[in-house]
C-alpha positions in Angstrom: 85.7 -17.3 15.3 82.4 -15.9 15.6 80.3 -16.3 18.9 77.4 -18.2 17.2 75.7 -21.6 17.0 72.3 -23.2 15.6 71.1 -26.8 16.2 68.0 -28.3 14.9 66.0 -31.3 16.0 62.9 -32.8 15.4 60.4 -35.2 17.0 57.2 -36.3 15.4 55.4 -33.1 13.8 57.3 -30.8 15.8 61.1 -29.2 15.1 63.3 -27.2 17.2 65.8 -24.8 16.2 68.1 -23.7 18.9 70.3 -20.4 18.3 73.1 -19.2 20.8 75.2 -16.2 20.7 75.1 -13.5 19.0 72.3 -13.7 16.3 73.6 -10.7 13.7 74.0 -9.9 10.1 76.9 -12.1 9.9 74.8 -15.1 10.7 71.2 -14.3 9.5 71.6 -15.9 6.3 72.8 -19.5 7.7 69.8 -19.2 10.1 67.2 -18.4 7.3 68.7 -21.5 5.6 68.5 -23.9 8.7 64.9 -22.9 9.1 63.8 -23.2 5.2 65.6 -26.7 5.8 63.6 -27.6 8.9 60.4 -25.9 7.0 61.0 -28.1 4.1 60.3 -31.5 6.4 56.6 -29.9 6.8 56.4 -29.6 10.8 53.2 -28.7 12.3 55.1 -26.9 15.2 58.4 -24.9 14.6 59.7 -24.0 18.1 62.7 -21.6 18.0 65.1 -21.2 21.2 66.4 -17.8 21.6 67.3 -18.4 25.4 71.1 -18.9 24.9 71.5 -15.6 22.9 73.5 -12.7 23.8 72.5 -10.3 21.0 70.4 -10.3 18.0 69.6 -7.2 15.8 67.4 -6.3 13.3 68.4 -8.8 10.5 67.7 -11.3 13.6 64.3 -10.3 14.0 63.2 -10.0 10.4 64.8 -14.1 10.3 62.5 -14.4 12.9 59.5 -12.2 11.3 59.9 -13.8 8.1 59.5 -17.6 9.6 56.5 -16.5 11.2 54.8 -14.9 8.2 55.8 -18.3 6.1 54.3 -20.1 9.2 51.1 -18.5 9.3 50.9 -18.9 5.4 51.5 -22.7 6.0 49.2 -23.1 9.0 52.2 -24.1 11.1 52.5 -23.1 14.9 55.9 -20.7 15.7 56.6 -20.7 19.2 59.6 -18.8 20.4 61.3 -19.5 23.8 62.5 -17.1 25.9 64.9 -14.2 24.0 66.7 -12.4 26.2 65.2 -9.1 28.2 66.9 -6.8 25.4 65.2 -8.8 22.8 62.0 -9.4 24.2 62.3 -5.6 24.6 62.5 -5.0 20.9 59.9 -7.6 19.8 57.2 -5.6 22.1 58.2 -2.1 21.1 58.3 -3.4 17.2 54.6 -5.1 18.7 56.1 -8.2 16.8 55.4 -9.7 20.2 51.8 -9.4 19.8 52.1 -11.9 16.6 53.9 -14.3 18.4 53.6 -17.0 20.9 56.6 -16.8 23.6 56.9 -19.5 26.3 59.5 -19.3 29.4 60.8 -23.3 28.4 60.9 -25.8 25.7 59.6 -28.3 27.8 56.2 -26.5 27.8 55.8 -26.9 24.0 58.4 -29.3 22.6 57.8 -32.3 22.1 
């Protein structure tokens, strides 16, 4: 059984994708597919809540980085909510943290 869950919701021109548990190679395609479905609706703001993550590997980072690249291309704002300290450190070491907006609470940006 996987320690993983992804949920999506939308309100107005904003969408929220909440990812909990282990975000690794085993579930990366599922998250990418969920993000693609949400992006297809054309939200102006895409919020990815990582506050419930217990682990994320490089495949998870790749999915988030690809979502950021698509957001930039589409003129969409992407915000990441409170990645765990280890994930935040990986973002900072890779300088990916300089390319994305990170906030501490979903309520700061959504809806």
